[in-house]
N, C-alpha and C positions, 0 to 999 in steps of 0.2 A: 547590432542593435539588441540582440538576443542577450548578450553578455551584459549590455547595460542594463537591461531590465533585471535580470537576476542579480546583477550588484545593488541596484537601487530599491528593489522591492524584496529580496529575500535576505540580504546580509545587513541592511542599515536597521537599527533601532527606529521605531515610529517617533520616537522624540525628535532624531535627527531628520526625520521627513517633516515633521512638524515646524521645526526652525527653518527648514528649508523654504515652506510655504511662506512663513514670517518675513523670512528676508525677500522673497520675491515680491510680496505685497509691499514692502516698505521701499524696494527699489523702484517699482512702477511708481508710488505714491512720489517719491523724491524726482524722479523723471519728468513726472507730470507737473509738479509744483515748481520746478524751476526752468521749465520750457521756454519762458520769456524773459529770463534775466541775462546779465552780462556774462560773458565769457569765463570770467575771474570766478564768478560765483559757482560754476560747475564742479568745483573741485568736491564738495559735500556729496551731491548725486554720484560723482564718479568714485568716489570712495564707498558709498553704500553699494553700488555695482560690484566693485570689486570685492568686497565682504560677501555679496550673494553669489559670484563665481566662486570664491575660494569655498564656501560654505557647500555648495553643490559638488564641489571636489572631496569635501570631507564627507560628503556621503556616500561616495565610494570606498571608504573605509580605508584610505592609503595615509601611511605616517607621515608623508612628504607634505600632504594637504593638511594634516593636523598642524606641522609644523609651520606651514605658511600661514595658516589663520591665526595662530598664536602669536607668530612674529609680527604680522601686520597690527594686531591688536596692542603688543608690546611697543611698537614704534609709534603708533597713534596716541597711545596713552603718554608716552615720554614727549612726543610734541606737544600735547595737550598741557601736560604740566611743568615742561621746562620751556618751550619756546614761545607759547600764546602770551602767557603775561608779559614777556619783554616785547614781543612782536605782535600787536594786537590784528594785524591784518591775516594773520593766520588763523583766524578765529573757524574756519570750515574744518580744521581738524578737532577742534573743542566741540561742536555740534553733531560729530558723529555718534552712532549708536553706542557711545563709551560705556556706561555701566552694563548695557545688555551683552555686548561683545565680550566683556570680561566674564560674564556669567555663561556666555556659551562657550569660551574657552577652558572653564573649569568642566563644564560637561564634557568636552572633548577629553580632558585629562581623566577624568572618570571612566571613560570607555577606552583609553589609550590602550589596553590591552588586547583588545579585539581589533585593532587596526593591524594591517599587513605591510 
């Protein structure tokens, strides 16, 4: 536990912690909003929870976490632009935090030299 506190509180920039709080709030809201819908519609909240978990991993300043978050953003962006126009039932990928996740990926790339 002490190592986790050291990593989260001392090595992580404040901007990353603020983005982590944002991700947690959005994930809780998505889970609350989708609690009474069909199982097929749970793809959107699951995607947001996945982004949240990856961002919490990014807060540990690991390069693998950065690659994972950026990779998920690229995959969801490709799906949104390539597959969603052809298959409208994949709209859940289109409604994820598309432009915001791209901005967060840019933030990761700006701080990438500090990752271990």
